[in-house]
Wavefront OBJ file of the C-alpha trace (Angstrom):
o trace
v 215.347 182.991 -18.510
v 213.122 181.091 -16.051
v 210.618 183.979 -16.016
v 210.246 183.894 -19.848
v 209.905 180.126 -19.798
v 207.123 180.368 -17.176
v 205.293 182.934 -19.318
v 205.497 180.707 -22.377
v 204.101 177.768 -20.403
v 201.150 179.888 -19.105
v 200.316 181.156 -22.619
v 200.534 177.553 -24.035
v 198.301 176.324 -21.233
v 195.728 179.078 -21.997
v 195.771 178.100 -25.678
v 195.306 174.418 -24.809
v 192.401 175.329 -22.501
v 190.737 177.447 -25.187
v 190.966 174.730 -27.812
v 189.728 172.160 -25.376
v 186.671 174.290 -24.538
v 185.888 174.759 -28.267
v 186.309 171.080 -28.967
v 184.054 169.991 -26.106
v 181.076 171.685 -27.708
v 179.638 172.491 -24.301
v 178.261 175.827 -22.986
v 180.430 178.750 -23.850
v 181.163 181.367 -21.242
v 179.896 184.942 -21.791
v 182.079 187.354 -23.664
v 184.962 188.561 -21.441
v 183.680 186.441 -18.554
v 186.504 187.528 -16.327
v 185.008 190.970 -16.022
v 181.689 189.830 -14.581
v 180.236 187.594 -11.904
v 180.365 183.839 -12.153
v 176.674 183.634 -11.137
v 175.590 185.712 -14.115
v 177.231 183.126 -16.428
v 175.693 179.830 -17.549
v 179.114 178.224 -17.634
v 180.362 176.330 -14.550
v 183.619 174.589 -13.738
v 187.119 175.759 -14.727
v 187.963 178.790 -16.934
v 191.322 180.372 -17.632
v 192.269 183.666 -19.250
v 195.543 185.493 -19.820
v 196.524 188.722 -21.563
v 199.676 190.722 -22.062
v 199.945 194.371 -22.926
v 202.773 196.683 -24.078
v 202.592 200.487 -24.737
v 205.053 203.219 -25.668
v 204.886 206.932 -25.540
v 207.441 209.632 -26.526
v 207.805 213.242 -25.387
v 209.489 216.137 -27.174
v 210.148 219.803 -26.440
v 211.640 221.241 -23.201
v 211.341 217.718 -21.770
v 212.351 214.912 -24.021
v 212.179 211.244 -23.433
v 210.149 208.143 -23.575
v 208.045 205.888 -21.417
v 207.411 202.138 -21.819
v 204.818 200.159 -19.999
v 204.086 196.430 -19.965
v 201.804 194.225 -18.088
v 200.562 190.590 -17.705
v 197.171 189.597 -16.378
v 195.567 186.198 -15.653
v 192.256 184.983 -14.306
v 191.449 181.445 -13.137
v 187.866 180.582 -12.242
v 186.663 177.527 -10.465
v 182.824 177.698 -9.984
v 182.211 180.842 -7.831
v 185.887 181.520 -7.092
v 188.048 183.706 -9.357
v 191.666 184.423 -8.721
v 193.293 187.380 -10.558
v 197.021 188.040 -10.934
v 198.122 191.419 -12.405
v 201.679 192.499 -12.933
v 202.805 195.812 -14.455
v 206.045 197.597 -15.045
v 206.640 201.247 -16.114
v 209.980 202.679 -17.240
v 210.624 206.358 -17.918
v 213.679 208.029 -19.334
v 213.467 211.831 -19.535
v 215.874 214.595 -20.312
v 215.033 218.101 -18.992
v 216.756 220.449 -21.376
v 216.597 223.580 -19.179
v 218.268 221.928 -16.214
v 220.462 219.572 -18.351
v 219.245 216.798 -16.151
v 218.522 213.063 -16.966
v 215.541 211.670 -15.067
v 215.112 207.889 -15.078
v 212.420 205.950 -13.125
v 211.181 202.426 -12.863
v 208.177 201.027 -11.016
v 206.735 197.558 -10.471
v 203.315 196.465 -9.192
v 202.053 192.942 -8.523
v 198.417 192.235 -7.339
v 196.943 188.878 -6.398
v 193.417 188.822 -5.366
v 190.652 186.187 -4.859
v 186.941 186.956 -5.571
v 184.004 184.855 -4.114
v 180.677 185.564 -5.729
v 177.936 185.581 -3.035
v 175.085 186.638 -5.324
v 174.845 187.839 -8.913
v 175.777 191.293 -7.730
v 177.478 190.949 -4.340
v 181.011 189.539 -3.966
v 183.767 189.267 -1.363
v 187.502 189.841 -2.028
v 190.830 189.346 -0.326
v 194.047 190.455 -1.899
v 197.835 191.226 -1.704
v 199.779 194.044 -3.397
v 203.505 194.490 -3.783
v 205.016 197.660 -5.183
v 208.498 198.946 -5.972
v 209.012 202.481 -7.237
v 212.369 204.353 -7.287
v 210.574 207.575 -8.076
v 209.376 207.812 -4.453
v 212.247 205.745 -3.005
v 209.966 202.740 -2.292
v 212.043 199.618 -2.046
v 209.015 197.457 -1.084
v 205.544 198.293 -0.221
v 203.257 195.487 0.921
v 199.503 195.764 1.145
v 196.939 193.175 2.378
v 193.283 193.848 2.311
v 189.792 192.321 2.503
v 186.410 193.659 1.594
v 183.182 193.368 -0.276
v 181.629 194.979 -3.287
v 179.187 194.985 -6.234
v 179.810 193.486 -9.597
v 177.321 193.247 -12.438
v 175.703 194.380 -15.608
v 174.205 197.857 -14.987
v 172.893 198.245 -18.540
v 173.230 196.341 -21.778
v 176.970 195.816 -22.374
v 177.916 198.110 -19.487
v 179.677 196.438 -16.524
v 180.590 198.028 -13.184
v 182.610 196.527 -10.386
v 183.128 198.369 -7.066
v 185.101 197.237 -4.058
v 185.256 198.781 -0.549
v 187.938 197.235 1.694
v 190.140 197.739 4.773
v 193.811 196.672 4.848
v 197.278 197.136 6.168
v 200.187 198.705 4.261
v 203.818 198.271 5.194
v 206.328 200.568 3.399
v 210.096 200.058 3.106
v 212.272 202.820 1.609
v 215.508 202.552 -0.333
v 216.964 205.617 1.348
v 216.948 206.868 5.042
v 213.756 208.839 5.626
v 214.179 209.701 9.334
v 214.146 213.443 8.503
v 211.283 213.241 6.004
v 207.595 213.702 6.976
v 206.504 210.365 5.662
v 204.943 207.212 7.247
v 207.795 204.946 8.349
v 205.780 202.055 9.939
v 202.946 199.821 8.951
v 199.451 201.493 9.016
v 195.744 200.747 8.577
v 194.308 201.778 5.253
v 190.955 202.269 3.572
v 190.871 200.920 -0.012
v 188.366 201.818 -2.741
v 188.622 200.296 -6.251
v 186.303 200.730 -9.188
v 186.220 199.151 -12.642
v 183.948 200.033 -15.566
v 183.803 198.364 -18.974
v 181.690 198.983 -22.035
v 181.846 195.970 -24.359
v 180.412 197.219 -27.632
v 181.324 193.933 -29.409
v 184.319 191.689 -29.700
v 186.273 194.413 -31.454
v 185.712 197.534 -29.346
v 185.887 197.666 -25.579
v 186.210 200.795 -23.315
v 187.843 200.036 -19.933
v 188.257 202.375 -16.959
v 189.891 201.583 -13.659
v 190.444 203.671 -10.623
v 191.843 203.050 -7.148
v 192.211 205.090 -3.913
v 194.160 204.366 -0.717
v 194.093 206.510 2.393
v 195.922 206.175 5.657
v 193.459 205.636 8.561
v 196.035 206.695 11.136
v 197.343 209.924 9.670
v 195.362 212.527 7.935
v 195.973 213.718 4.308
v 198.129 210.600 3.317
v 196.728 208.941 0.230
v 197.415 207.431 -3.196
v 195.096 207.383 -6.168
v 195.250 206.375 -9.835
v 193.035 206.228 -12.949
v 193.532 204.295 -16.191
v 191.347 204.670 -19.320
v 191.915 202.291 -22.293
v 190.183 201.901 -25.583
v 190.810 198.442 -27.010
v 190.307 198.110 -30.815
v 190.470 194.575 -32.092
v 192.875 194.099 -35.059
v 192.912 190.309 -35.585
v 191.878 187.804 -32.938
v 193.410 187.805 -30.328
v 195.417 191.083 -30.903
v 194.051 194.545 -30.181
v 195.364 198.086 -30.508
v 195.155 199.972 -27.148
v 194.828 203.736 -26.807
v 195.520 204.633 -23.213
v 195.644 207.455 -20.643
v 196.762 207.118 -17.046
v 197.037 209.457 -13.985
v 198.699 208.623 -10.678
v 199.218 210.735 -7.488
v 201.071 209.686 -4.309
v 201.049 212.128 -1.346
v 204.090 210.420 0.162
v 206.102 211.248 -2.892
v 205.169 214.934 -2.499
v 206.387 214.891 1.118
v 209.653 213.237 -0.039
v 210.194 216.109 -2.513
v 209.833 213.751 -5.514
v 207.365 214.141 -8.387
v 203.952 213.144 -7.006
v 201.975 213.240 -10.194
v 202.449 210.972 -13.243
v 200.279 211.350 -16.406
v 200.800 209.427 -19.585
v 199.148 208.997 -22.989
v 200.160 205.852 -24.766
v 199.461 203.522 -27.706
v 200.186 199.848 -27.489
v 199.148 196.261 -28.216
v 197.108 193.757 -26.267
v 197.163 190.005 -26.746
v 194.173 188.302 -24.977
v 193.726 184.589 -24.811
l 1 2 3 4 5 6 7 8 9 10 11 12 13 14 15 16 17 18 19 20 21 22 23 24 25 26 27 28 29 30 31 32 33 34 35 36 37 38 39 40 41 42 43 44 45 46 47 48 49 50 51 52 53 54 55 56 57 58 59 60 61 62 63 64 65 66 67 68 69 70 71 72 73 74 75 76 77 78 79 80 81 82 83 84 85 86 87 88 89 90 91 92 93 94 95 96 97 98 99 100 101 102 103 104 105 106 107 108 109 110 111 112 113 114 115 116 117 118 119 120 121 122 123 124 125 126 127 128 129 130 131 132 133 134 135 136 137 138 139 140 141 142 143 144 145 146 147 148 149 150 151 152 153 154 155 156 157 158 159 160 161 162 163 164 165 166 167 168 169 170 171 172 173 174 175 176 177 178 179 180 181 182 183 184 185 186 187 188 189 190 191 192 193 194 195 196 197 198 199 200 201 202 203 204 205 206 207 208 209 210 211 212 213 214 215 216 217 218 219 220 221 222 223 224 225 226 227 228 229 230 231 232 233 234 235 236 237 238 239 240 241 242 243 244 245 246 247 248 249 250 251 252 253 254 255 256 257 258 259 260 261 262 263 264 265 266 267 268 269 270 271 272
């Protein structure tokens, strides 16, 4: 109950901030300002953005079932500093007819990262990631990283953001893994993240996100993921989202779990 109350407060605060900005009659931030550099914007001071997304997909045939995904994102900017918080949850419930087996999974991911814009293109970032995934028996996986990257307009309406970072990952498993060939202690990691967006107008936006983690201490241990979304505005601030995602975790493969996860979905996005 407290969680839902907090979400309502955040949304209400975002609406108030939006109305206040409109009433002030001052400079307006660029469209989808949270995607770009603060130094490329004419607006200074405080900005706030929040969006929530829900998607659903259903499978039929030899494998039947459904998958539901939800997420909440926020961005708070104060001059050249922008803090992002992303939370996502995926639930899958499958029935494999041939094996007469029920397969249920649930995963959570929380990211909190702070960006500091050094120039119009160069920025520095530090962040924290928490994950829980019963598909690969991850009870808790904590990641901390810091790095630098490029963020800016590469062509008209085309934005690209690239981060290169180093960090430390600490996994905790929900089952004993002494006899599995997986990393059982904290390790150094190389982190690469890339974001691309094509903002055609306020109605159509194409978004692509990708990330890659690799273990710096042990060869051939890595995680990667790609998300592709087409946002189609219905009525402000609601959009229809057509999405595709792909994830691979080498640790899952070594545990004997399903390492790959692909999903096509349709859902709704509310952006304030």
